[in-house]
DRENMIPA-153324 format. One record per residue: z, x, y of N, C-alpha, C in turn. Coordinates in steps of 0.02 Angstrom, whole numbers, plus 50000, padded with zeros to 5 digits. Layout:
REM residues N
ZXYZXYZXY;...
This chain:
REM residues 267
493365065450626493885060550642494065060650716;493755065150754493895065150825493625058850859;493115055850828492875049450854493405044150853;493795043950799494345039150794494825039950852;494995046250867495495047650919495225045750988;494595047551001494305045851066494275038251075;494035034751024493995027451028494675024351038;495165026851003495855024251009496105024851080;496045030751109496285031851177495895027751228;495235027551219494815023851266494975016351264;495125013751206495265006651199495985004651213;496425009451216497145007951220497365003851280;497075004751340497335000851397497184993351393;496724991451349496464984651352496704980151294;497094982951249497324979051191497754973251215;497634967451186498024961451198497974958851270;497474960851308497384957751373497254950251363;497534946251406497534939051395496834936251383;496364938051424495684935451418495204940451386;495464946151365495034951251338494634954751392;494324960251375493934963951423493274960351437;492914958851383492284954951386491754957951431;491794964451440491274968051478491224975051451;490624977951453490534984851433490664989651492;490784986851550490894990851610491644991051624;491984995751594492704996551603492875003851614;493425005451646493595012451660493845016051597;493635022251590493845026351534494435030851555;494895031751508495425036751517495805035951583;496005029751596496405028451656497125030451646;497545028951696498245031051694498655027851637;498425022151611498795018951557498515020751488;497995024751485497715026751420498205031151382;498205030551317498675034451275498445033951203;498665038651161498535038051090499015032751061;498785029451008499185024250977499285025650903;499505020450868499615021150796498985023050758;498395021250785497765023250753497715030850747;497865034250802497835041550801498385044550758;498985042050764499545044850726499415044450651;499185038650627499075037950555498465041750532;497965042450575497375046550557497565053850549;497985056250595498235063150589498625063950524;499035058950507499435059250445498985059550384;498465055450382498005055550325497645062250321;497435064950377497105071550376497575076850348;498195076850370498675081750345498785080950271;498835074850248498955073450177498365075650134;497765074350157497175076350118497115083950114;497285087450168497275094750164497785097250114;498385094350116498905096550068498705094949997;498435089049986498235087149918497695091649890;497215093549932496685097949908496965104849891;497405107349934497665114049924498135114549865;498545109249855499035109449801498745107449734;498205103649735497895100949674498385096749633;498855093649667499355089449634499265082049651;498695080349676498565073349693498705071849766;498525065749786498545063749856499075058549871;499305054849822499735049049836500395051149869;500735055949840501375058049869501285061249938;500795065649947500675068250015500515062650065;500135057650045499985052150091500615048450112;501035046750064501655043350080502085047550126;502145053950109502595058350147502345059650218;501705061050224501435062550291501415056350335;501245050550306501265044450347501965043250373;502465044150331503155043050354503355048350405;503175054550391503365059950437503065058850507;502405057850511502085057350576502265050950612;502335045450575502505039150607503225039250632;503665042450596504355043050620504395047750680;503945052550682503945057250738503705053750802;503255048850795502995045150853503095037650841;503715035350837503845028450816503655023150867;503525025250929503365020350981502625020150998;502215021950949501495022250961501145015550954;501525010350939501215003650935501135000950866;501575002850821501525000650752501714993250745;501394989950695501594983250678502284983150646;502614977450649503304976850625503364978550551;502934975950509502994976950437502834984250418;502334987150451502184994150436502754998650459;503054996950515503625000950539504205000550489;504324994750462504834994150410504664998550350;504014998750333503795002750276503935010250289;503735012850346503795020150355504515022250371;504935017650391505645019350403506065019150339;505795016150287506155015650223505875020850175;506305025250150506065030850109505695028650046;505925023350014505635021549950505225015149952;505005013050010504655006550016503995006749978;503845001249944503225000449908502704997249954;502064997249933501554993649971501764986349981;501574983450037501864976950054501334971450063;500744972350035500254967150033499904965650099;499904970450145499594969250210498834968450203;498564963550239497844962650242497584964750312;497974968650347497794970850414497304976550415;497104978550475496604983850484496904990850487;497554991350471497884997850476497615003050428;497345000950371497045005750325496355007950349;495975003350378495305005050402495325009750462;495835009050503495865013050565496035020350551;496325021750493496555028550478496135032050425;495585029050403495235031350344494725036850357;494555038250419494015042950433494085049750397;494685052750394494725059150359494475058950287;494585053250253494345052650184493595053150180;493245050550231492515050650232492235057550243;492635062050271492425068950281492655073450224;493205071650191493465075750137493075074950073;492805068950061492435067750000491735070650003;491485072949945490825076049942490295071749908;490465065549894489985060649869490235053849892;489795048949891489995042249910490545039649864;490495040949800491005038649753491675041949768;491675048449782492305051849798492595049249863;492185048149912492415045449976492735038649966;492425034449927492695027749916493355028049878;493415032549830494035033249793494595035749838;494435040649881494935043249927495135037849978;494645034050001494795028650048495285023650019;495165021849957495625017149924496325020049919;496375026449901497035029649896497385029549963;497025031050017497355031150082497595024350104;497285019050076497475012250094498085009850054;498055010649988498515006849945499235009449947;499355015249976500045017449982500455012650024;500135009050069500485003950109500104997350110;499454997550121499034991650129498654990250064;498974986650018498664985749953498334978849944;498294974949996497924968549991497174970149983;496814966349942496104967749933495704968049997;495864963950047495484964050109495614970450149;496224973050147496374979250181496014985150147;496024985250081495674990450044494924990050056;494654983950055493944982850068493744985650136;494154984250186494004986650253493994994250257;494484997450225494515004750226493915007750190;493745005050132493185007750093492525006550130;492455000750162491844999350200491745004350257;492275005650295492225010250351492085017350326;492435019450274492315026150247491605026850221;491355021650189490665021750164490165022550221;490275018850275489825019250333489845026250364;490435029150369490495035950397490125040850352;490235040350287489905045050241489145044350244;488905038150245488175037150251487915040150316;488285039250370488075042050434488065049650432;488575052650401488595060050400488085063050352;487815058950307487285061350262486595058850285;486555057050349485925055650383485575049250362;485955044450339485665037850328485505034550394;484985030550396484815026950457485245020750465;485205017950525485625012050538485455006250492;484825005050479484644999550435484885000650364;484885006850342485165008350276485915007150274;486255009150327486975007950331487115000450333;486744996850374486844989650378486724986350310;486184988250278486024985250213486564986550161;486834992650162487354994250113487984990250127;488194989850189488794985950205488674978550190;488104976050205487954968950190487964967650114;487714972250076487674971250004488354971349971;488794975749994489424976849958490054974449995;490014973050061490624971750098490594965550143;490184965550194490204960350245489494957950262;489414951650283488744949250299488424952250361;488824954150411488554957050473487984952850500;488124946450509487594941750529487624939750602;488044943350642488084941950713488064948450752;487714948350809487694954150852488334954350895;488424959850929488994960450975488974955051028;488384953751054488314948451104488484941551076;488344940451013488534934150981489294933550972;489604939150955490314939150939490744938551002;490554941951055490974943051113491264936651145;490874931451157491144925951198491764922451170;491804921951105492344918051075492834922351035;492764928851040493194933250999493874934051031;494404933650990495094934251014495454939450972;496064941050993496444946250958496594944450886;496474949150841496704948650773496744955650745;497234956850702497274963250667497084962450594;496854956650574496604955450507495994959750493;495994963250437495414967550422494784963450416;494814957650385494214953650374493904951350439;494304950650492494064947950555494014953150610;494104959550594494044964750645493614970650621;493634972250557493244977950533492484976750538;492224971050514491504970050521491274969950594;491694967450639491524967350710491484974550737;491934978850714491924985850735491304989350707;491134987950645490524990950616489904988750655;489884982250672489314979750711489284983050779;489854984650808489864988150872489514994850868;489594998250812489215004450802488475002850791;488324998150748487624996750731487224994450791;487544991250839487194988850900487174994050955;487415000050943487475005050996486875009551000;486805012951057486265017751067486515024951071;487165025851079487455032551078488215031851064;488555037551062489265037551044489675033351091;489605034451156489995030651205489825023251203;489205021651188488985014751186489345010951129;489465014251074489835011051019490535009151041;490855013551079491525012051104491495006451155;491005006651199490945001151248490844994451213;490424994251162490324988051125490984985551096;491354989951064491974987951030492494985451079;492584989051134493084986951183492884980451217;492234979551227491994973551262492124967151224;492264967551159492414961551121493094958651139;493534962851166494224960751177494604961351111;495204958651109495594958751047495934965351036;495904967850974496234973950954495804979850974;495754980951039495254985351067495314992651045;495934995151040496005002151020495775003250949;495964998750904495774999450834495024998350824;494744993350855494034992050847493614997850876;493835000550932493485006250960493575012450917;494165013350888494285018950843493825018750783;493755012750754493325011950695492595013050713;492365009650765491665010350786491505017650800;491945021050836491815028050854491855032650795;492245030850744492295035150685491625035350648;491235029950652490575029850621490065033050667;490135031750732489675034550781489715042150784;490295045050769490375052250773489865056050732;489795054850666489295058650629488585056450643;488495050350664487815047750676487515050650741;487905050550795487655052650860487905059550881;488475061650853488825067350881489285065150937;489765069350954490265067651005490145071951067;490065068851125489985072851187490605077251199;490475083551215491025088251224491515085951278;491265082951332491715081051386492195075551366;491975070951323492425065651299492975068551255;492805073251212493315076151169493795080551209;493545084251257493995088251299494485083751336;494255078251362494705073651398495205070451350;494975068351292495435065151244495985069951224;495825076351217496335081151196496905081851246;496775080151309497315080651358497865075551346;497725070451304498215065351288498605066951224;498415072351190498705073751124499225079251129;499765078651091500245084151086499965089751043;500265095551049500005101551016500005100850940;500505097450912500525096950839499935092950812;499715087750848499135083950826498495088050833;498425091650888497835095750897497775101050843;498345103650820498335108650767498075105750702;498265099550686498015096250625497265095150631;497025092950688496315091850698495935098350687;496165103750716495835110250709495815112550637;496375111850602496405113850531495945109550489;495945103050502495525098550462494785099950473;494595101050535493895102750549493685109050514;494125114050513493965120250480493905119350405;494315114850377494325113850305493735109650280;493575104350317493115099250290492485097950331;492465099950395491935097450438491455102950461;491425108450425490945113650441490555115350378;490265110050350489925110750286489185109150291;488925109450353488215108050362488045100750365;488555096550373488425089250376488145087350443;
């Protein structure tokens, strides 16, 4: 899930730029770079999955509690209005969001599950506590599936074929998408573009460059693309070291614990 965090920080300065970035040649980790809601909610999901595994009492309540805890702890990280209302209200139910908020935080589910079926079930659980619209769930399950396939050494064409069969057509390249792409947080209109950013890449950093170059919701698209690129390509040590300088100690502690629990299994 460190790919999610790196992509989020790298894409953060360019979100909602009027004309979009529209270039793969942009500065990394500049003075305005920061972690956003993508990182906060991913940390929350990781913490919840660790608690659920250890307690064996299920995942739904830990997911609700950790999402509220971490989001309230960092309330100015860039949350959407409706999601902010959800995490500030103790008893709020899912609110029918079709946004990409479930897809951006799903990476821990793809590492916690030990089969594609388990990963997909966990991905759905991480989504529906807040984002229960079918398109939001679809986006989360699609991203988690791609991550799992990548970590189990599937090739790009196998990943593309699986996503095309069950989720999205993926019928345009990054170069096709870029010229007319504008900001949207809709899962249906941002998740497949992020997946394509990975599929069109040649290495980890290239996936992030592709995603940011589209413009639009740059931090989230880069977070998603990088979450798939992480197991496929590996993460350069220098990028992760730099990204960690933007994180508070409590987040780094969750990452370390989660990696120890789920990400040292020979994948």
